[in-house]
C-alpha positions in Angstrom: -14.9 -8.5 -15.9 -12.1 -8.9 -13.4 -9.0 -7.8 -15.3 -6.0 -6.7 -13.3 -4.6 -4.5 -16.1 -8.0 -2.9 -16.8 -8.2 -2.0 -13.1 -4.6 -0.6 -13.3 -5.4 1.5 -16.4 -8.5 2.9 -14.7 -6.5 3.8 -11.6 -8.4 1.4 -9.4 -5.1 -0.4 -8.5 -2.0 1.7 -7.8 1.0 1.5 -10.2 4.1 3.5 -10.9 3.1 5.4 -14.1 5.7 6.0 -16.8 3.5 7.2 -19.6 -0.2 7.6 -20.5 -2.2 8.8 -23.5 -5.7 8.2 -24.9 -4.9 4.7 -26.0 -2.3 3.2 -23.7 -0.9 3.2 -20.2 2.7 2.3 -19.3 3.9 1.4 -15.8 6.8 -0.2 -13.9 6.7 -4.0 -13.6 6.5 -5.0 -9.9 8.9 -7.9 -10.5 11.5 -6.3 -12.9 13.7 -8.7 -14.9 16.1 -5.9 -16.1 17.1 -2.4 -14.7 14.3 -1.0 -16.8 11.1 -3.2 -17.1 8.0 -1.3 -18.1 4.7 -2.8 -19.1 2.6 -1.1 -21.9 -1.1 -1.9 -22.1 -4.0 -0.8 -24.2 -6.7 1.0 -22.1 -9.2 -1.0 -24.0 -9.4 -4.7 -23.1 -7.7 -6.9 -25.7 -7.0 -10.4 -24.3 -3.7 -11.0 -26.2 -1.9 -10.6 -29.5 -4.1 -13.4 -30.8 -7.1 -11.1 -30.3 -5.8 -8.3 -32.5 -8.3 -7.7 -35.2 -9.4 -5.1 -37.8 -11.6 -3.5 -35.1 -8.8 -2.9 -32.6 -5.6 -2.8 -34.7 -5.6 1.0 -34.7 -5.2 0.9 -30.9 -2.3 -1.5 -31.2 -0.7 0.7 -33.8 -1.0 3.7 -31.4 0.8 1.6 -28.7 3.6 0.9 -31.2 3.9 4.7 -31.8 4.1 5.2 -28.0 6.8 2.6 -27.3 9.8 4.6 -28.6 8.6 7.6 -26.6 8.4 5.4 -23.5 11.8 3.9 -24.1 13.2 7.5 -24.4 11.5 8.5 -21.2 13.1 5.5 -19.5 16.6 6.5 -20.8 17.0 3.6 -23.1 19.5 5.0 -25.6 21.3 1.9 -26.7 18.3 -0.4 -27.4 15.8 -2.5 -25.6 13.8 -5.8 -25.9 10.1 -5.8 -26.6 8.1 -8.9 -25.6 4.5 -9.9 -25.7 3.6 -13.3 -24.3 0.6 -15.1 -25.7 -1.3 -18.0 -24.0 -0.3 -20.6 -21.4 2.7 -21.9 -23.4 3.9 -18.4 -24.0 3.7 -17.7 -20.2 1.1 -15.0 -20.5 0.3 -14.3 -16.8 -2.5 -11.7 -17.3 -5.2 -12.0 -20.0 -4.8 -8.5 -21.3 -2.5 -7.6 -24.2 0.7 -6.1 -22.8 4.2 -5.4 -24.0 7.3 -5.7 -21.8 10.0 -3.1 -22.5 13.2 -4.5 -21.1 16.6 -2.7 -21.1 19.1 -0.7 -19.2 21.9 -3.2 -19.7 23.1 -5.6 -22.3 20.5 -8.4 -22.3 21.4 -12.0 -23.0 20.9 -13.2 -26.6 19.2 -16.4 -25.6 15.9 -16.7 -23.7 15.9 -19.3 -20.9 
């Protein structure tokens, strides 16, 4: 399997690590859309939110437990936006479940 995010999680492709635990890996986005733009991925390959199942939902729950810790590490004290794109129409660019943590400034209410 040639998955960019699996390779990043395994350390085969360099990234700027923000956080890591047994279940997830968080790193700086290389094309940030906000002052803080961190990606959080499961270490296990899950293609997208559409592929969350009874078998892997515990991993996803652990990611959601880590997200507030990551936001705190990134200095996000006044809130942040959490996004997961799904499929072509949702603009998912990598076929591996990931969450964007965006913050560091007041974000626009509307998405373009």
